[in-house]
N, C-alpha and C positions, 0 to 999 in steps of 0.2 A: 423836297418835292414829294408829294404824295403819289401813291400808286393808283392807276386807274381802277375803277370798280370792277370786281370779278377776277382780279389777278391775285396770285398767292406768291409768297416768298418762301423758298425751301430753307431748311435749317443749314444746309451746306453752303447756301449763298449768303446767308445772313452774316453780317460782320460779328466777330467774336469780341466780346468785351473782357473776357477772363484773361488773366495773366498766363503766360506759357508755363506749363507744368512738365515734370519729369515723365519720361515714358514709363509705362506700367512695369516693364522689366527691371527698371532701376529703383522702383519704389519698394520699401521694406514693409512686409506685412507685420502688423503689430498683433501679438497673441492676446486673446481675451484674458483680462485680469480676473483672477479668482482668489480674493483675499481669504475666503473661508478655508480653502484648501491649505494655504500657507499656515494659517493659525492652527489647524488640526495637526499638520505635519510637525510644527514646532512643539506643540504640546506632547505629541508622541515621542519626539526626540528627547525632550526633557525627562519624560517618565523612563525611557530606556536608559538614559545616562544615569539617572538616580539608581536604577536597578543594578546596572553594571558596577557603579561605585559602591553600592552596598555589598555586592558579592566580593569585591576586591578588598574592602577595608574592614569588613566585619570579622573580628577574630573568632567568632563562634564557629565559622566554617572550618577553621584549622587547615588551611591549604597546604601547610608543610606536611601534615599527616596524610592528606589526600595524595600528595606525590609519593609518600612512602608506601601506601597501600596499593596504588594503582596497578603496578606491575609485579606485585608479590606472587610467588608461586601458588599460594592458596587461592587467590582471586583468579589467576589464569587457569588453574585446574577446573574451577567452577565454570569459567567461561567456556572451556572445551566441552564440558558436559551439557551446558545450555545449547551450544551449537549442535551437538549430536542429537539431543532430544528434539530440537526444533526442526533439523533437517529430516530426520526419520519421520516425524509426525506430519511434516508438510507433504512429503511424498506419499505416504500411506493415506493421509487424509484426502489428498487430491484424487488418488486412484479410487478410494472408496466413494468420494463424491461423484465422480464420473459414472460409476456403476449405479449408484442410487438415483442419479439424474436420468440415466437411461431406463431404469426400472419405472420411474415416475412417468416417463413418456411412452412406456410400453403399452401394447394393447391388451396385455394380460391383466385382468382385474386383481389377481393375487399379488403380482409384482407391484402394481401401483399401490395396493393397500399396505403391503409390508413396508415399502419405501416411505410412504407418507407417515405411517406409524413410527418408524425409526426416526425420521426427521423431527416429527412432533415431540417425541419423548426426549431425544438428546438435546434439543434446543430448549426444553423446559427445565431440565435438571441442571443445577449449577455444576460447574466443572469440578469444584473441590469435592462435591458429594460423589461424583463419578470416580475420582481418584481414590478417595477413602474407601469406597465400596470395593473397588478392584484390589486395593491393598489388603483388605480383609476377606477376599474372595475364597481363600483356602479354608476359612472357617465354615463356609457354607458347602463347598464342594472340595473334599480332600483329594479325590481322584476324578479325572476326566476320561471318558471312554468314547470310542467311535465304533458303531456297529448298527445292528438292526433295532429300531425303536421297540421297546418292550420285549426285546429278544437278546440273544447272545451278543457280546461285545467282541469286536475283532482285536482291538488292542486298547490299553489304557495306560495312563501315566500319572505320576504324582504332580499335582498342580503347584504345590509349594516349591518344588525344585525349579520349575520354569518361571514362576512369578518373582523374578528379581526386581530390585528397585527400578532399574533402567527399563525393564520390560513393562512394569506397571505404569510408569510415566509415559512411555511411548504409546502403549495401547490406549490408555485413557485419553491422552491428547488427540490421538488419531481418531478414535471413535467420536469425540466431540467435534473435531475439525471436519470430519466427513459429512456431518449433518448440515453444517453451514456451507461447505463447498458444494454440496448437492444442489442447493438453491441457486448458488452463483453459476454453476455450470448449466443448470436447466434454464435460467434466465438468458444466458448467452446463446444457447441453442435456439431458444424461441425468438431471439432477436434477428436470426438469419432470415432473409426474405424468403417467403414461401415459393417464389419463382425459382430459386436455386434448387429446392427439393424437386420441383416439377421438371426442371430441365435435366437434372441428373437421372430421374426416373425415366424420362423420355429417351435418354441415351442407352437405357438398359443396363446401367451400372449396378453392381451388387450393393446391397444396403450397407455392408461394412465398408466398402470402398467409398461410397457416398459420404459416410460419416468421417472417415479418416482424411480424405483428400479434398472434400468440398465444404462440408458443413462445419466441422470442428475448427479448421484454420480460420474461417470467417468469424466463428463464435469467439475465438480467442481475443479479438479486438474488444469485445465487451467483457469477457471473463477476466482478462489480465488486471485491470485497475481494481475490480471488486475483490478478486482473490488476493491481490497484494495487501489490501486492507486486512483481510483475514490472516494473512501470513504475519503481518506486523502484530496483530492481536495475539497470534500464536506465540511469537517470540516473547511477548510480555507475559503470556499465560504460563510460560515455563517456570516462572517464579513460584507457582503453586506446587511444584513437585517437591519442594522442601518439606511439605507436610506428609510425604510418603517416604521420608528418610533418604532422599537423594540430594546430595550437596551440589546444587548447581551454583550459578553466579550469586543469586540472591541468598541461597542457603549458606554459602561460604561466608558471605558478608555478615549474615545473622550470627553464625558461629563465632566469628572473630569479634563481633560486637558484644557477645556474651562474655568473652574472655577479656576484652579490653573495653569496658563500658565508657571510658572517656573518648573513644574514637567512633562512637555510633554515627555521628553526623558525617564525618569524612568518609566512612565506609558506605553510607547511603549515597553520598555524592559520587563515589567511585562506581557503584552500581548504576546510578542514573546516567553517568557519562558513557559507560559501556553499552547500555541499552540504546542511548542516542546514536552511538556509532553504528550499532547493528542495524537499526531501523533506517539510518541514512544510507547505508550500503544497499539495503533492499530497495529503497526509493530510487537510487541511481539505476539499479538493474531494471526496475520497472519502467523508467523513462526510455531506455534503449530497447526493451522488449516491445513497448507500445509503438515506438518509432519504427521498428522492424515490421510489425503487422499493419502499420498505416500505409505501407506501399500499395499503390493501386486504388486506395480508398480516398486519398486526398491529392490535390493537384501538386503540392510540394510538401516534402517532409518537414516537420518542425525542426528548427535549428537546435543544435546541441549547445550546451553552456559555453563551450569554447568558441563556437561560431557566433553566439550572441555577444561574447566579450570582444571578439575581433570586429564585429560590425559596429559595436558601440564605440570602440576606439577610433575606427575609421570615420564615423559620423562626428565624433568630437574634434578630430583634426580638421575635417572639412568645415565645421562651424567656426573654428579658430581662424582658419584662412579667410573665411567671409568677413569675420569681424575685423581682422587686420586690414583687409582690402577696403573696407568702408572708412 
């Protein structure tokens, strides 16, 4: 029977010819298939497996000699020197970088010019040249004095007695590190919103208090990841102090390699593993420092590795329960 002209039939009233289907909550969502991703993943796994197999089976690496040298007193003594040089240079370099950054941001044209010249010069000269120049500094200036320019000296001292191998290494690395740290700190300070400076000035806070309590803590969020990169580079740069007669980790391995030529490769592997351990520890510290200074800037703090592991295990158990229920 046909409908009279001018009448309509709604979809709700129309008879359904489709077969009854499952409710949406009971239907399983099929993920989009990505064959290219699986192919690339498989190729990467094959390359990694081949690399690991080569490391484990190639007799050229001499892993038995690696185990012999890894904890030898000579290597550990060099490791201690590396840690001392890196720690002292990192602290002094950061302090010098902060002072240079403040000088670059100063209203004094003299301070700005001196700071810019220092950064330009130290970033242009290779570190090995700076170390060798300082190592031979006593040949240029046998005595150093403090007093009136072109006038009498208040006191003087023998430079050769102060310029020990450790002092030369720390001073050279600190001078080089300060130039790079200055740009890192300056970039972090400039990243702070100008409104923060204006609000602090409107409250009548002293400039020093503004910097210590308001500007610098916010700048640390930008400074930390960049300076940690510098710190990792500093740890690796300590290998150059071997050229100023300081037996650090790399220098100790080089000395042992000269005495035992057949163990050069395992000694280099020992140095490589120790540097990997040191940089990994610094990276872990960086994560927690960044997480600390992220408070108040993000809605939720990034999860720690243990929290990620616990969440992954929880999701895996939930997925297994769903699979078994279906």
